N, C-alpha and C positions, 0 to 999 in steps of 0.2 A: 360470707360476712357478718357477725356478730354486731349483735346488737348492744352498747351499752351506755346505760344509761342509771341517773333519778331525779327524783322532782322533790323540790320543796317547797312549803307552803308560803307567799308572800301576804303579807296587806295590802290593802290600799293605797297607804304612807309610806310601802315599800317598793309599790310601782313605778313611780315615779324615776326613783332614788336607780333605780335597777335597769330602769332606759337608761340610764345617764351614763353609769358606766359601761353600757354596754359600747355604746359610743363613743367614752373615754378606751374603751377595752379593741378597738378599732371592729367593732363587731357593727356591722349593717341590718336594717330588715329590710328582706327581702320578698316577703309573703304577709297580711294579713288577711282571714278570709273565717267563716263558721264551716267545724267541720261537725258535721254528722255522724255516729258512731250510731249503730245496730250491731246489741253485743246476740250470740247466742253459745251454749251448751248441745249435747249431747243429749238426749233423756238418758244413759244407762252412765254417762260420766259429767261429776256436776264442776262444772270447772270453777265454779264458787273455786271448792273447794280443794281441785289443784293449783289454780293459778292459772291458767290455760285462756288462750283467748282466740278465739272466733270472730270476726266482727267483718258488715260490707261499713266500709266508708266515703262518703259524699261530700265534697267541696267544689263550690265552683265551674259546673263542667265535669266534673274529673269524679270517678268510683272507683275504686276497689275493694276487694276479700283479702281480709291477713287473717296469717294462723300464728299463734308464738303458742310454742311448745309449755307443758307443764313446769311450773316454776323447780324446783328439787334447790338443796345444796349448794352446788356449783354452780347455779345459775342466778342467786338470790345471797349475795354475802352479807356477811352479818352488818354490816353498812349502809346495809339497807340500797347495795347499789344491785340493778340487772341485769344480766347478760345472754343473752338468746336471739340463738339463729333466727332473723323472721321471715315469713314465705308471704310473699305479697302479689297477687294476682292482680293485674289495672286491669279493668273493666274499660269496650271502648268509649267510652262515653254517659255521663250524671244517666240517662237512662236506661244503662242496662243494670241498674244497682237495687233499682223494680225486679227483673227478672234474677236478680243473685236474692236477694230475700225470698221468693218465692221456690227458687230452687233449693237454698237453704232449709223452707219449710217443709220441702218437698222430698228430702233427705231425711223431714222428722227431726230436725235440725229444734229446738224449745228458743224461744226470746227469751233474752232474760233482762238487758236493758238500752234505752236508748241514752245516748248522752251529745247535749250540744252546745261547744267551747267553741270565743273565737282565740284563733292560735295570732300569737304573732313569730315569725321563726326569725333569726338572726344568723348569720353565719361572717368571719373573720375571713376576709381573703389569703390568709397567705395560712387558714389553718382548714383545708376544705377536709379534713373529716369532722367537725365540734360544728353540732348546730346549736342550740339555745333556742328553744321558745319558752315565752311569756301566752299562760293557757287564766282569762275568765273561763271558768266551767260554769254554765247555768244552773242556777240556787246550790253551786256546794263551793265554789272558791277561788282565788288566783294561784296561781302556780309557777316556777321556774321550771324547767326542765333542762338537763344537759344533755347530751348522745353525742356520743360515740362511736362510729361505727370505723370498725378493725376486722386483720385477721388474730390478732393477739390479742384477747380480753383484760389479759395484766397489765401490759404496756398502755392499753386507751382508758382501764383503774389510775393507773396516773398522771394521766390525761386530763380526765373528767374530775378529779379532787384536785389538779392545779389550776382548772378552768376556773372550780368552784374560787379559787383563794382566790384567782384574780380579779374575781367577780366580784367578793364580796359578802358570799353572799352561806357560805360554812357556817356560820351561826341561827341561821332560819331551820325549822320542821323537818326532818325530811319525811315524807310521807312513801309510801309502801305499797298502802293499797291502790291498786288498778282504778281511773278515773269510776269504770263502772261501778269497782266495788263499793265507792262512793256516792253517786247517787244512789245504790239501791238501797244504802244506810237509811238514805233519807225517809224510805215507806216502810 
C-alpha cells in the first residue's frame, strides 16, 4: 500500500469550521490522542536532506517504529502531495518504545527531534481508505491532513483532491515540510 497525503495549516478560527464540515460530510471522530514522535537519522546520511523518516511513535499504550523512504520527484508532487510506501513495525506495547530508542541509538542512529501533538482522527464509514486528521502540534500550530491508502497513487491523488474540495480546505496554505522539520526550525 502507498500512503498519499497532503497537509494544510489551519488557524484557531478555521478549526471549528473544519470540524463542522467534517461532520456535515459524514466524517466521525474515531480517536483523539497525544502522539509523541521521536525522529532519528543515520550518521552518514542526513534524513533532513533526503526527507526520509525514521521515528518511534508513542501514544496511549501503543508504540511503533516507522520508516518512510527518501523523497523524490516521483514521491513528492509539485502540488505537495506525498506518496510513499510506509513501513511500520508495531511494538508489543508502549514500554517497548524505550527499547526501540535504545536499539536505534545502539545502531548509531542520531537523534533529530521530538514532536508532540494532539491528533484527532476522522473517518467516513462509506470511504474506509480516507483518513482526515486535525493535528495540534506543540509550539508549531494546527493542521489538517488528508491521507489515502491505496495501491494506485494517481487514483489516490484524485480522491485526495476531491476530499479537500468537499471539505472546502483547498484555499488553506499547503505545508510541504514534515512536522519534524517544522519543530527543528523553531530551534
